[in-house]
C-alpha positions in Angstrom: 240.5 145.7 153.5 240.7 145.8 157.3 244.2 147.0 158.4 244.0 146.5 162.1 247.3 145.0 163.0 247.6 142.6 165.9 250.4 140.1 166.2 249.3 136.6 165.4 252.7 134.9 165.6 251.8 133.1 162.4 254.7 132.7 160.0 254.0 131.5 156.5 256.0 131.2 153.2 254.9 132.9 150.0 256.3 131.3 146.8 255.4 133.1 143.6 256.1 131.8 140.1 259.1 134.0 139.1 257.5 136.4 136.5 256.2 139.8 137.3 252.6 139.0 136.4 252.6 136.2 139.0 254.9 137.8 141.6 253.0 141.2 142.0 249.6 139.9 143.0 251.1 137.4 145.5 253.1 140.3 146.9 250.0 142.4 147.1 248.3 139.5 149.1 251.4 139.2 151.2 251.0 143.0 152.0 247.4 142.4 153.2 248.5 139.5 155.4 251.3 141.6 156.9 248.9 144.4 157.7 247.0 141.8 159.8 249.9 140.8 161.9 251.3 137.8 160.1 255.0 137.2 159.4 255.8 136.2 155.8 259.0 134.9 154.1 258.8 135.5 150.4 260.8 133.2 148.1 262.3 135.1 145.2 264.9 134.7 142.4 267.7 137.2 142.1 266.4 139.1 139.1 263.1 139.7 140.9 264.3 141.0 144.3 263.7 144.6 143.2 259.9 143.9 143.2 260.1 143.5 146.9 261.5 146.9 147.7 258.3 148.9 148.4 257.0 146.0 150.6 260.2 145.6 152.6 260.3 149.3 153.4 256.7 149.2 154.5 257.1 146.0 156.6 260.7 146.0 157.8 260.3 143.6 160.7 257.6 141.2 159.6 258.6 140.6 155.9 261.6 138.5 155.2 262.8 137.0 151.9 264.9 134.1 150.8 266.7 134.4 147.5 266.7 131.2 145.5 268.9 130.6 142.5 267.3 131.0 139.1 267.1 127.9 136.9 268.9 128.0 133.6 266.0 128.8 131.3 265.4 131.3 128.5 262.3 133.1 127.2 261.9 130.4 124.6 261.8 127.5 127.1 258.5 125.8 127.4 256.4 126.4 130.5 256.4 122.7 131.3 260.2 122.6 131.3 260.3 125.9 133.3 258.2 124.4 136.1 260.2 121.2 136.3 263.5 123.1 136.4 262.2 125.2 139.3 261.2 122.0 141.2 264.5 120.2 140.6 266.5 123.3 141.7 264.4 124.6 144.6 262.9 121.6 146.3 266.1 120.3 148.0 267.0 123.9 149.1 263.5 124.4 150.6 263.6 121.1 152.4 266.9 122.0 154.0 265.7 125.5 154.8 262.5 124.4 156.5 264.3 121.8 158.6 266.9 124.4 159.7 264.3 126.8 161.1 263.8 126.8 164.9 260.2 127.8 164.4 259.3 126.8 160.8 256.4 128.4 158.9 253.0 126.9 159.6 251.9 127.0 155.9 253.1 127.5 152.3 251.1 129.6 149.9 252.4 129.1 146.3 251.5 130.0 142.8 249.3 127.5 140.9 252.1 126.8 138.4 254.0 125.4 141.4 251.6 122.6 142.2 254.5 120.3 143.1 254.8 122.3 146.3 251.8 120.3 147.5 254.1 117.2 147.7 256.8 119.3 149.4 254.2 120.5 152.0 253.1 116.9 152.6 256.7 115.9 153.4 257.1 118.9 155.7 253.7 118.2 157.3 252.4 121.7 156.7 249.3 122.8 154.7 249.8 124.2 151.2 247.5 126.9 149.8 247.4 127.3 146.1 247.3 130.9 145.0 245.6 131.6 141.7 246.6 134.8 140.0 243.9 134.0 137.5 240.1 134.0 138.2 237.8 131.2 139.2 236.5 130.9 135.6 240.0 130.5 134.3 240.9 128.0 137.0 237.7 126.0 136.3 238.7 125.8 132.6 242.3 124.9 133.6 241.1 122.1 135.9 238.8 120.7 133.2 241.6 120.7 130.5 244.1 119.2 132.9 241.9 116.4 134.1 240.6 115.6 130.6 243.2 117.0 128.0 241.5 118.3 124.9 241.7 116.0 121.9 241.8 117.0 118.2 241.5 113.9 116.1 241.6 115.8 112.8 244.7 114.5 111.0 245.4 118.0 109.6 244.9 119.5 113.1 242.2 121.9 112.0 242.9 125.0 114.1 239.2 125.9 114.2 238.2 122.5 115.6 235.9 123.3 118.5 236.6 122.0 122.0 233.7 122.1 124.4 233.8 121.9 128.2 230.2 121.0 129.2 231.1 120.3 132.8 232.2 123.9 133.4 229.4 126.4 134.1 228.1 128.1 130.9 229.8 125.3 128.8 232.5 127.4 127.2 233.9 126.4 123.8 237.2 127.2 122.2 238.7 126.7 118.8 241.8 124.5 118.9 244.2 127.3 118.3 243.2 128.9 121.6 244.1 125.8 123.6 247.4 126.3 125.4 250.0 123.6 124.4 250.5 122.4 127.9 246.9 121.1 128.0 246.9 119.2 124.8 247.0 115.4 124.9 249.2 115.2 121.9 252.2 115.9 124.2 251.6 112.9 126.4 254.9 111.3 125.5 256.8 114.4 126.9 257.9 113.8 130.5 257.7 117.5 131.2 254.1 117.5 130.1 253.2 114.7 132.4 255.0 116.4 135.3 253.2 119.6 134.6 249.8 117.9 134.4 250.4 116.1 137.8 251.6 119.4 139.3 248.4 121.2 138.1 246.2 118.4 139.5 248.0 118.7 142.8 246.5 122.2 143.2 243.1 120.6 143.7 244.5 118.2 146.3 246.0 121.0 148.3 244.6 122.2 151.6 243.0 125.3 150.1 242.9 127.7 147.2 243.1 131.5 147.4 241.9 133.6 144.5 242.7 137.2 143.5 239.0 137.7 142.7 235.8 138.5 144.5 232.6 136.5 145.1 230.1 138.5 143.2 232.2 138.6 140.0 232.5 134.8 139.6 230.0 133.3 142.0 229.0 130.4 139.8 232.6 129.4 139.3 233.5 129.5 143.0 230.5 127.3 143.7 231.7 124.9 140.9 235.2 124.7 142.3 234.1 124.0 145.8 232.1 121.1 144.5 235.1 119.9 142.5 237.6 120.0 145.4 235.0 118.7 147.9 235.4 121.4 150.6 234.9 125.1 151.3 238.5 126.1 151.7 238.3 128.2 148.6 238.7 131.9 149.3 238.1 134.9 147.1 240.2 137.8 148.7 240.6 140.2 145.8 241.2 142.5 144.2 244.4 142.5 146.2 245.9 145.5 144.3 246.6 148.6 146.4 243.7 150.9 147.1 244.1 154.6 146.6 246.2 156.0 149.4 247.9 152.7 150.2 251.5 153.1 151.4 252.7 150.6 148.7 251.4 153.1 146.1 250.3 152.4 142.5 253.2 154.3 141.0 256.0 152.0 142.4 254.1 148.7 142.2 256.0 146.4 139.9 259.1 148.6 139.6 260.2 151.8 138.0 258.5 153.0 134.9 260.4 153.7 131.7 258.6 157.1 131.8 258.5 158.8 135.2 255.0 158.6 136.7 254.8 162.3 137.4 255.4 163.0 133.6 252.6 160.6 132.7 250.2 162.3 135.3 251.1 165.7 133.9 250.3 164.6 130.4 247.0 163.1 131.5 246.0 166.3 133.4 245.5 168.1 130.0 242.8 166.0 128.3 239.1 166.0 129.3 237.6 163.4 131.7 237.1 160.0 130.1 238.7 161.0 126.8 241.9 158.9 126.8 242.3 155.3 125.6 245.0 153.4 127.4 246.5 150.5 125.3 248.6 147.8 126.9 249.2 144.1 126.2 251.1 143.3 129.4 254.8 142.8 130.2 255.3 139.6 128.2 253.3 140.0 125.0 255.3 141.1 121.9 253.1 142.3 119.0 253.7 141.1 115.5 254.3 143.7 112.8 250.8 143.1 111.4 249.2 143.6 114.8 251.3 146.7 115.5 250.5 148.2 112.1 246.7 147.7 112.6 246.9 149.1 116.1 248.9 152.2 115.2 246.8 152.9 112.1 243.6 152.7 114.2 245.0 155.0 116.9 246.1 157.5 114.3 242.8 157.4 112.3 240.5 157.5 115.4 241.9 160.9 116.5 241.4 159.9 120.2 243.9 160.8 122.9 245.8 157.7 123.9 248.7 156.1 125.9 250.3 153.1 124.1 252.5 150.8 126.2 254.0 148.4 123.7 256.6 145.7 123.7 258.0 145.3 120.2 261.2 143.7 118.7 264.0 146.0 117.8 263.3 145.6 114.1 259.8 147.0 114.5 261.0 150.2 116.3 260.7 152.2 113.1 257.0 151.6 113.1 256.6 153.3 116.4 259.1 156.1 115.6 257.2 157.1 112.5 253.9 156.7 114.4 255.0 159.0 117.2 255.9 161.7 114.7 252.5 161.6 113.0 250.3 161.7 116.1 252.3 164.4 117.9 251.1 165.4 121.4 247.8 163.5 121.0 249.4 160.3 122.0 252.1 159.1 124.4 254.1 155.9 123.6 255.9 154.0 126.4 258.4 151.2 125.7 258.7 149.0 128.7 257.0 148.9 132.1 254.3 151.5 132.9 252.5 152.3 136.2 249.3 150.9 134.9 247.2 151.2 138.0 248.1 154.9 138.3 247.2 155.5 134.7 243.9 153.7 134.8 242.8 155.5 137.9 243.4 159.0 136.3 240.1 160.8 135.6 241.1 161.4 131.9 241.2 157.6 131.1 237.9 156.3 129.8 238.8 152.9 128.2 241.4 150.3 128.2 242.5 148.1 125.2 243.9 145.0 126.9 245.2 141.5 126.3 243.0 140.4 129.2 245.6 139.1 131.6 243.9 138.7 135.0 245.9 141.5 136.7 244.8 143.9 133.9 241.2 142.7 134.1 241.0 143.5 137.8 242.9 146.8 137.4 240.5 147.8 134.6 237.4 146.7 136.6 238.3 148.7 139.7 239.1 151.8 137.6 235.6 152.1 136.1 236.9 152.0 132.5 235.3 150.1 129.6 237.6 147.4 128.3 238.4 146.5 124.7 239.5 142.9 124.6 242.3 141.5 122.4 243.4 138.3 124.2 246.7 136.8 123.0 247.1 133.4 124.8 246.8 131.3 127.9 243.6 132.0 130.0 243.1 135.4 128.3 240.5 134.0 125.9 238.5 132.8 128.9 238.8 136.2 130.6 237.6 137.9 127.5 234.5 135.6 127.4 233.8 136.6 131.0 234.2 140.3 130.3 232.2 140.5 127.1 229.7 137.7 127.1 228.9 137.2 130.8 229.6 140.5 132.5 228.8 142.9 129.7 231.6 145.3 130.7 233.8 145.0 127.6 233.9 145.2 123.8 235.6 142.4 121.7 238.0 143.8 119.1 240.4 140.9 118.3 241.8 137.5 119.2 245.5 136.7 119.0 247.0 136.6 115.5 244.1 134.6 114.1 241.4 137.4 114.4 243.2 140.7 113.8 240.7 143.5 113.5 240.4 145.8 110.5 242.1 149.1 111.3 239.0 151.2 110.4 236.7 149.0 112.6 239.2 149.2 115.4 239.4 153.0 115.1 235.6 153.1 115.3 235.5 151.0 118.4 238.1 153.1 120.1 235.8 156.1 119.7 232.8 154.1 120.8 234.5 152.9 123.9 234.7 156.5 125.2 230.9 157.1 124.8 229.6 157.2 128.4 226.1 156.4 127.2 227.2 152.8 126.2 225.8 150.0 128.4 229.4 148.8 129.0 230.1 152.1 130.8 227.2 151.5 133.2 228.4 148.0 133.9 232.0 149.3 134.5 230.8 151.5 137.3 228.6 148.8 138.8 231.5 146.2 138.9 234.0 148.8 140.2 231.6 149.5 143.1 231.2 145.8 143.7 234.9 145.2 143.7 235.6 148.1 146.2 232.7 146.9 148.4 234.2 143.4 148.5 237.5 144.6 149.9 236.1 147.2 152.2 234.4 145.0 154.8 232.7 142.9 152.2 233.0 139.3 151.0 236.8 139.5 150.2 237.5 141.1 153.6 235.6 138.3 155.4 237.2 135.6 153.3 240.7 136.9 154.3 239.6 136.9 157.9 238.4 133.4 157.7 241.6 132.2 155.9 243.8 133.7 158.7 241.5 132.2 161.4 241.8 128.7 159.9 245.6 129.1 159.7 245.7 130.2 163.4 243.6 127.2 164.3 246.3 125.0 162.7 249.0 126.8 164.7 247.1 126.0 167.9 247.1 122.3 167.1 250.8 122.1 166.9 
């Protein structure tokens, strides 16, 4: 992306949903805005302040932050209740904060889970931009399911009952068990569900939508969304993750690793090019004992070199302990956060077994690795459809707990994924080149310029 810095005197607020997978891409976008001369105040809860550290040191004068209290929620609280708790706690604080500023921000950019900020922006008389940490295909599906909640009339709730979305390009279909609970109409009596639905619909009433994606990756879905919202203020500015050599750095992005990055890089320096499989299911997915047993058995039998980043309950720790002893130096097991971008960009890594979270999708695409898809929930099933069936860059291996692969078949696919003659390898290179072209004076670069220009035009009208 262009990094010419000229002061614009534009001050905006960036408000991420307070989990790492949502905070990090919005901070990456904030970094790009700061390099172009904007001033940004990031809203963050106390347990996530550490994620700001590399950005604060890079932009000491133009990046500010406001620490908001964290609502009293647990990891078992439903998403719908989480979102409502954030609104109830933060909305009055933000109203008072805005009104106390001598030169208040000219716009709010907030996560798509925080659609209620559209109504806050209306009260403050500033435009609100919805930031989607998911892709345009995922957002198209979310909009369809929010507007017309899926219905399963089967009295036994057949989990394989198919839900079709004919109004979305390519008419995707999903079995009932893949539909996230917060989209199902059988929760209509729940006030949290109704609040969340209205909040999601407010995203499409907002002044604009910003995507961590790029035009050529999802062009049909960007065209669809522009028709749905009735305007062209839909910008694809991604991938927003740091480029190689960026001051933010891929090793520190997201916090410190449980294994020092230099140790990982030293380990990766030994294997041949494109000979290592990287396995990671994100920061929030905990594998069941069955999933973990299948995965470790496949890795052991495949005889490939690998890095496994796994989140498992304490009572499953023995599975990993015995596994590490058996594979020896051929594999590396990481419990906790890993510097995923740095790992994927290493020349030794040739494929990536992923849960298909959108951050991981983009990180895989830009690193020229073949992806093996095993989505676990949310929009990950949609992302897997995009990667396997529409882009041809990935190999499907599993789906949640319903479609757990056979360990022998998974072992075979791990080996196959490292074969550079496979068509998925050719597509991986093509899409990586397209992503890098988009952010280097291509479509994403131009969309970011246009977004800033339109914000500046709003400032002039004040």
